[in-house]
C-alpha positions in Angstrom: 0.0 -0.3 0.1 2.9 2.4 0.6 3.1 2.7 -3.0 -0.2 3.4 -3.9 -1.7 6.6 -4.8 -3.3 8.2 -1.7 -6.3 9.6 -3.1 -7.0 6.5 -4.7 -6.5 4.8 -1.2 -9.0 7.1 0.2 -11.6 5.7 -2.5 -10.9 2.4 -1.3 -11.5 3.2 2.2 -14.8 5.4 1.1 -16.3 2.5 -0.8 -15.9 0.0 1.9 -17.9 2.4 4.4 -20.0 4.7 2.1 -20.7 2.0 -1.0 -19.2 4.7 -3.3 -16.5 6.8 -3.8 -16.0 10.5 -5.1 -12.6 12.8 -5.8 -11.9 16.0 -4.6 -10.8 19.0 -6.3 -11.2 21.0 -9.4 -11.8 18.2 -11.6 -15.0 17.2 -10.0 -18.2 18.4 -10.0 -18.5 20.3 -13.6 -19.8 19.0 -16.7 -17.2 21.8 -18.4 -14.0 20.6 -18.2 -11.2 21.3 -19.9 -9.3 18.5 -22.1 -6.7 18.5 -19.6 -9.2 18.1 -16.6 -11.1 15.1 -18.6 -7.8 13.6 -19.2 -7.3 13.8 -15.4 -10.6 12.3 -14.6 -9.9 9.4 -16.9 -6.7 9.1 -15.1 -8.0 9.2 -11.8 -10.5 6.7 -12.5 -7.9 4.5 -14.2 -6.0 4.6 -11.1 -9.1 3.2 -8.6 -9.5 0.3 -11.3 -6.1 -0.5 -11.3 -6.1 -0.3 -7.2 -9.7 -2.4 -7.1 -8.0 -5.0 -9.1 -4.8 -5.2 -7.0 -6.5 -5.7 -4.1 -9.4 -7.9 -5.5 -12.3 -5.7 -4.3 -14.8 -6.4 -7.1 -17.7 -3.7 -6.1 -15.1 -0.9 -6.4 -13.4 -2.7 -9.7 -17.1 -2.3 -11.2 -18.1 1.0 -10.0 -14.7 2.4 -11.6 -14.8 0.5 -14.7 -18.4 2.2 -15.2 -17.2 6.0 -14.1 -14.1 5.5 -16.3 -16.3 4.5 -19.6 -18.6 7.3 -18.5 -15.5 9.6 -18.5 -13.8 8.2 -21.5 -17.1 8.8 -23.6 -17.4 12.3 -22.3 -13.8 13.4 -23.3 -13.8 11.6 -26.4 -17.1 13.2 -27.4 -15.5 16.3 -26.1 -12.6 16.1 -28.4 -14.7 15.0 -31.8 -16.8 17.9 -31.0 -14.1 20.2 -30.9 -12.2 18.8 -34.2 -15.1 17.8 -36.1 -16.8 21.7 -36.3 
């Protein structure tokens, strides 16, 4: 656990108590992200998924996979809209 991302570990503990997880910071709570913020959001969910896989926490892995797909789809759609105008 010493080499794991501290925020990812926080999310791991949070899901054990609350059945969900949330991030803190500027990347959360807005539908109007910059490209860099979308990339950061995808990266954070991927880190959570990796940690859940490492410690075999199925519920966290499933939730992270779902949120990763949503974040990825949102960032991909944003980039398409930006470059196909």
